[in-house]
N, C-alpha and C positions, 0 to 999 in steps of 0.2 A: 077890297077887290079881289075877285077870284078871276083868274085866267086859265082857260083849258088848252092843253096841247094834245093833239091826237095824231095817230098814223092816218094815212089816207083812207083806209077802210072803216076807221072809227072803232076798230076792236080794242085798241090799247089807249088809254088816255091817263093824263096826269092833270089834276086839278090843283092849281097853285094858287095859294092865299097870299095876298100882299105884294110887295115889291121884291124883285130878286135881290140876293145879297151882292150879286156882280154879274155883268154880262160881258163875255169875252169872245174874240175870234181866235182860232188856232189854225196856223198855216203848216203844221207838221204832216209829214207825208202819209202817216197813218189816217189823219183826220180827212185829208184829201181822198184817200181810198174809201174810207168809211162813208163819207158823204156823196161820192162821186162828183164832187164839186172841188172848186180851188181851195176851199177852206171849210172848217166847221165853225159855227156860231153857236153857243150855248149860254144858257142863264142859270146861275147857281142860286139854289134855294135851300134853306134849312129843311131838314127831313120832315119836321112836324108841319111845315108849310104845304106839303104835297101829299094828295091822296091819289092813290093809283086805282084805276078801274079797268078791269080786263086781265087777261092772262097774257104772260110774256115768256119768250125764250131768252136765255142769257148767254152771253159769251165774254170771256175775260182775256185780257192781253197785258202783257208787261210794257211800259213806255220806256223811253230812252233814258229816263233817270232811275229806272229800276222799280218804279211804283206800278200797281196793278190797277186796271180799270175793268169794271165789269158793266156791260152794256145790256140794257134790255130793249128787246124789239119785238115787234108784232109777230106772232106765228102764222099770220094770214097773209099780210103783205110784205112783211120783212123790214118794215122801217124801223130804225133806231129812234126811240122816243126820249129815252133817258140813261143815264149811268151814273155810277158811283165809283169814286177814286179812293183808293185806300190811303192816300196821302192827305185827304180831306174828309175825315169821318164826320158823320153828321149832316152831310150836304149831299144833295142830289143835283146833278147837272141835267137840264132839260133842253132839247134842241130848240132853238129860237124859231127856225122854220115851221116846227110842228104847232106853233101858236097861229100861224097864218095872219098874223096882226102887223101890217106895216107901220103901226103906231108904237110897236113895243120899244121899250127902252133901247137906246143904242149901246154898243159895246164901248167900254172905257179901257180895256186891256186887250193887247195883242200878244200871243204867244207864237215863237218860232218865225218871227217876221223875216228872217234871213232865207226861209224856205218858200216864202210867197212867190207867186206867179208875178212877174214884172208889170203885168198890166192891172194888178189889184191895188187899190188904194183905199184905205179905211180912215175916215175922218173922225175927229173928236178923241183920239186915243189920249189916255192920261198915263198908262202904264204899258212898259214894254218888256217882255220876258223872253229871252232866248237860250 
């Protein structure tokens, strides 16, 4: 199975082969700012599962634990489609919303739940990291 994630204008795409290694929701304040939403949702794939199509701009930031994440976003419309975290070498995180697929596998992990908006509730969580 191949799933394709893309920015709204279609200039940057990530073609992902097979199932994600994991799907998670992050409530950290930086994910809230990055997405413009109450949380970020991402699917982690092994690098060899992902083929990138199109040009991207990159931006890096250091997280609360001191690790660095490098985000790849469309130079035309500005949407972040994927990123790499130096704490997880060999993996690419792809934004779940970029797949535009309501049938996408649900998250099993939640991160920084203590920073979640009180009206947000995610069901089916098996792992919690704070």
